[in-house]
N, C-alpha and C positions, 0 to 999 in steps of 0.2 A: 143763825149761829151765834152763840154767846162765847165771847173770848174768855179763857181762863188765864189770868195774868198773875204771876207771882213776882212782884217787884223786888222783894227781899232776895229771891233766888237769882234774879238777874244781877243784883248787886254782889251777892256772895260768890257767884260763879264767874264773874268777869275776869278776863285774862288779857293782859296787854299783848297786842299783836304788831304794832308798828307805828311809825310816823306817817301820817297821811299828807300833811302839808307843812313845809318849812316857812318861816317868815320871809318877807321880801329881802331882808338882810339880817345880820346878827348884831346890828348896832342897837343901843338902847332905844326903846320906844317903837321897835319894829314888831308888828304882830301879823298873824293870819288867823282867821277863825270867824266867830260870830255868825256862822252860816247855818245852812239847813240841808239835811239829807233827804232826798225824795227817791224812792225806788219805784220804777215803773214795772208792775207785775206782768203787763202784756208784752212789752217789747224787751224785757230783761235789760233795762237801762238804769244806771245809778247816776243821779244828778246831785252834785254837791256845790252849794254856793259858799262864798267866802268874802270877807272884808279884808283887803290888804291895808296895812297902816305903816306909816313912818312918822318919826317924832315931829317934824315940822308941819307938813301938810295934814297930818292925822289920817283919818280914814279916807282913802283916795277913790273908792268906787266899790262896785260889786262884781265879783268874778263868778263865772259858771264853769264848773269842771265836770267832765264825763268819764264814766268807767263802765266796762262791761262785766266786771267781776267784784266791784266794791273794794278793791285793794289798791290798784294803781289808777290814778286819775290824770286826765289830760285837760289843760285849760282850753276851752272852746270859745269863750266870749268874755269881754270885759266892758262894763258900763261905767265910764268915769264920772266922777261927781260933777264935773263941768257940764256934761250932757244931762245929768239928772237935774242940775240947777235950771237948765233951759226948759226941761219938761215941767218942773215944779213952778217956774216963774218967780223964783226967789233965790237969793244967795244961799248956797249950801256950804257950810264950814267943814262938815265931816259926815261920814256915813258909818253907822255901826250895824247892829244885828239885822239880819235879813231872813225872810222865810219864803219858801217855795212850795206852793200848793197847786194841785190840779183841780180846777173847779169841776164838781161832779155833773153839773148841768150842761155847761158849754164845752168842756174839755180844754178850755184855755188855761194857761199857766199864770198864776198870780204870784208876783214877786213883790213882797213887802219890804220896805227899807226904812230904817230909823235914821232920820235926818236932823242934824244940828242946823237950824235955820237962824241962829243968832238969838241967844237968850232963852231958847226953849228947844226941846226935841219933840218931833212929831213923826207919825208913821205914814209913809207915802207908798202908793200902789201903782205898779205898771203891769201890763198883761201882754201875753204873746201866745201864738199857736205853737211855738217851739221854744224849749228852754235856751236854745242858742240865740234867740232873738230873731228879728228885731222886736223891740219893746215899745208899746204904746202907753202913754200916761193916762191914768184914771184920775189921780189927784190925791190929796191928803185925805185919808179915810179914818184915821184915829188921831184926834187933835187934843190940844191942851185946853179943854173947855169945861173942866170941873175944878173945884177947889183942890181936890186931892191929887190932881195931875196937872196943875197949872204951869209947872215947869217942864215936866217930862211925861210923855205918853208914848212909850217906845219899848224896844227889846222884847217883842211879843213872842210867845209860844203859841202857834196857830195850827190847829188841825180840824179836820172835818169828821164828825162822828154822826153816823146815821143821817147824813145829808145836811147836818147843821154845823156851821162854823162856830168854834169855841176858841177864845183867846184869853191868855193870861199875860198881862203886860206890866212893865215897870211903870210905876206912878210916883212922881215926886212933886211936892208942893213948892211954889215959889218961896225962896228963902229958907227952905228946910233941909237942903243938902248938907250932909250925906245921907240923911234919913230917906229911905226908899221903901215902897210898898208894892204889893201886887194887886192889880185890878182885874176884874172878870168881865168879859164881853161876849156877846153872841151876835150872829148874823145869819141871814138866809142866803145871801149871795156873795159874802166876802167883801162887799163894797160898803153897804149901809150897816153900820154897827150900832148895837144897843149896849150902853154901859150899865152894868148891873151894880157897880160900885166896888168898894173894897170888901171882899168876902171875909167873914169871920173865920177863925181857925178853931175847930172843935167848939164852935158856938161863942168864942170870945173874940173881942176886937183885935185886929192886927196890931203888933207893936214891934219896933226894932229890937233885934236880938244879937248884939246891942245896937247895931247901926242900921240894919235893913232886914227886910223879909222879901227876898226876890226868888222867883221860881223860873227856871229856864230848862227846857227839855222837850218832851213830847206829851201829847194827850192821846190816850189809847182807850178803846172800849174795854169794859170789864163787866163782870156779873153784877157789880154794884152801880154801874153807870160810868160816865167818863172818868178816867183816872189820869192824873198827871204823874209822870215819872221823870226825874232829872235832878239837877243841882238845886240846892237850897243855900242861897247866899245871904250871909248875916253880918259880914264884916266890911268895913271900909278902911283902907290904908293907902291913901292917895289914889285909890281905885276900889271898886267893889270886887272883893275876892272871896274865894269859895273853899270850904273844907268839908262840906256836908252834901249828902245825896239822900233823896227821899221820895216818897210817893204820897199823894193825896187824892181821895175820892172827891169829885166836884159835884156839889148839889146846886144845880142851877136855880131851882125854885126857892130854896132857902138861902141862896147866896152864901154858902159855907164850904169850907174845905175841911174834910175829915182826914186827919193824919193816919196813914197806914204804917209808915215807919220813917225814921230819919237816923242816919248813921254817918260816922266820919269816913270820908274818902281818904284812904291811905295810899300814897303813891305806889304804883306797880311798875314803874319804870324809872330810868335815870333822867328822864326829860321833865320831871315834875318837881316843883318846889316842895321841900319836905314839910313846910308848915302850911302853906296855902297853895295847893297844887293846881287849882283851876281858876281861871279868870271868867267866872260867871257862866259862860256859854257851853251848851251841851246838846247832843241829839241822842235819842234812845229809840231805835227803829228795828222792828222785826223784819228780817230778811226772808221773804217767802221761798227763796231758792235754796238757801242753806239751812233754813229753820233755826238760825241763830239770831240773837239780839246784837245789833251793832251799837256801840256806845262811842260817840265822838266827843272829845272835850277840847276846849281851848286851854292848853296847859301853859303854865308859867315856867319857863326854863330856868333851872337853878344855876347853870354854868354861865350863861350870858347875861342874866339879869343882875344889874348893879344893886338895885333894891326894888321893893314892890312900889309901883307907881306908873302912871300912864306914860311917862317919857323916860323911864329908867328900866323897865322890864322888857323881856323878849318872850313872845308867845308863839306857839305852833299848835297844829292840830294833831292829836293822837287818836288812835282807834283801839278800843277794847272789844272783845266778843264774849258772849255768854251763851252756852248751850243749855237750854232749860227744858226738861221733860215736862210735857203738859198733858 
């Protein structure tokens, strides 16, 4: 079966449906988001991960939420950063973006976490037979071992297409922040990754636009091959912030991203900052039960945010839906 995907239609037909997760508090620097939505088509289960944050301790752990309808979620487990630090064998200052994947061979759940280990960010993996846990450590699987990601190798979009893991991750060089790029990786098992480098964009080298080129969302099959759909983050203002949404066809052999479209995301709710509505993170997932596309964003709240910045803004998770005729 070849998927027919119209990313422009998903974007055009999206409609705001509600708040999925509120922040831990409404004090400056309090966020929830940076997670991943996994829909189990066999058991009709919706699993949503999240990173709670407060201004002092920063990202405090990884939450796993459960729903039977994709609308109302219940917290079923929490993995605190102190426990993650013991698993990783190193001090963990903060946790950010996480991804939840069911491995096609073993059926185990892979939970990838972006960890601040002091001076650099790397991606750590734990696995479990159940999204509720308990979780067993595998180790750091995406490390800061290239010049282009010597400071940060994190905030990955990871999906499995035709049995092959594909990842688009944030890459930052030491001393080059806030400039950030997107690197392309593949894996056979989700543990051992091959870095293909910084992909070109329509055949041209990546460049900050003006501060960054970051992609966060989902990778789906299409008639043209793997296609990324999600946010395109280009600005840094005390944090990497987003006002664009787009899609790119991924050429693994040519290590190139072919732009399908990019458009400005205009707020569809009162919960989004009018100029910079999204704080990087996004999910774009087809719901096999409702035949709708679910779009989840980490939105910057305009009411409680004092100003854009890691310790001055307030973020929550919002859900949009798009009914696309295919």
